[in-house]
N, C-alpha and C positions, 0 to 999 in steps of 0.2 A: 454432410458434404461441405457445408459452409465453414465449419471450424477446421476441417482438414486442409483448407486452402492455405492456411498459415503453416510454415514449417518450424520456425523458431518458437521455443516455449514462451518467450516473452510476447511475441506476436499473438500466439494463441490465447494467452491470458488476457491481453488487451482486447482481443476480439470477444472473448467470453464476457469480460467486464462490460463492454459496449452493449452486447446483446441483453445483458441483465439490466443495465441502466435504461435501455430503451423499452424494456418490458416485453420483449419478444423471445426471451430465452426458453420459454416453455415449448416453443416449436422445435427446439433443438436439444431437448433435455437429455436424450440418450447419448447423442454425440458429445455433448458437453461433459457428461459424466465420464465417458471413455477418455476424453482428452485430459480432464482433471486428474484422473487416476494415473495416466501416463506422466503428466507434469509432476504430480506429487512423488511418484516413485523415482523419477529421474532428477528431480530438483530438491530432494529432501533436505539437503544441507546447503541450500542456495546462499545462505548468509556467510558461509565459511570462507568464500573466496572474495576477491576484490572486483570481480567481473561485474557484479550487479550494483547499481546505484540505489540511493534511498527510495526513489520512486518505484523501482522495480521490486525491491525487497518488500516494500510496504504493500504494493499491489498484489504480489504473489501471496503474501501472508493473508491479506484481507479476503481475496476471492476464494482461496482454499479454505479458510476458516468459515466463511459464509456458507460454504457447501459441505461443512461438517468434518473437514480434515483436521487432524490434531497437529497443528503447526506450533513449533516452538518459538517463543518470543526471544530466545537467545540469539536469533538471527540479527537482532538489532544491536547487539553488543559491538559489532564492528564499526558502528557509527559513534562510539564513545571515545573520549580521549583518555589519556593516562590518569586523569583525575576522577574518572568514572562518570563524567558528565557528557552530554551530547556535544559533539563538535560544533563550535560556533559557525564554522564555514557552511554548515547545512542551511543556515538561515537565508543564504543566497539562492537556494533551490526551492522556489515557490511550488513547483509541481510536486517535488518530493515532500515538502512540508504538508501540502494538502493530502497527499496519499498517506503519509504517516498519521496525520490527525484522524483520518477516516479509519485507518487500521486499528488505532488505539481503542476505538469504541467496541471492539470485539475482544477486549481483554477479559480474563478470568480472574477470580479471587487469587491473591498472592502473586500476581504478575507485576512486580514492582517496576520492572523496566518499561512496561507499557504505561504505567501511571506517570513515570518520569517523562516518557515520550509525549503523553497527552499534555502535560503541563508545558513542556518545552515547545511543542508544535503550536499549541494554542497561543502562547505568549508571542511567538515569532509571527504568526499569522495576524494577530491583532496589531502588532507593531508595524507590520508591512502595510496594513490598511491605513494606519494613522500617518505613516510616512509616504504613502502612495508609491511604495517601492516597485510594485508590479501592476501598473495601471491596466494592462490588458487582462489581468486575472482578478481584478478587484471585485467584480460582481460574483465570480465563482467563489472566491475566498469568503466574501460576506455571506453568501448563501450556505456554504459549507459550515461556517461557524454558527449560523442560526439554525440550520437543520442538518445536524451531523448524520 
């Protein structure tokens, strides 16, 4: 009942993520599984379009992988430039960088793009702490870097 309250797949995945982080997801396990199946089937290629930002792609990837879905790391290719490196503009998206950093910890062997994403996001988050670029998120960034 609780998960169905959200209509948009991104709202649903945010709600599921919040339930998991709060440690109460076990109360809604069956509902969550149904919703994740629906999201997985409908959003299988969510990285192919430009509709989703870094935060959303990373969140979808992480939550679905945490629940055992085989998510492709190729969804992150859209955030690379023509040189094959992650776009520097992404460093201005603290929420996206945090989400990417968390998602990279679910990488599998030979997922080079996630290795690159880990190095990129970690460097950007450390730099943002040193420069105090995102003062409202400083504690969250610090905690995420210390306890991924």
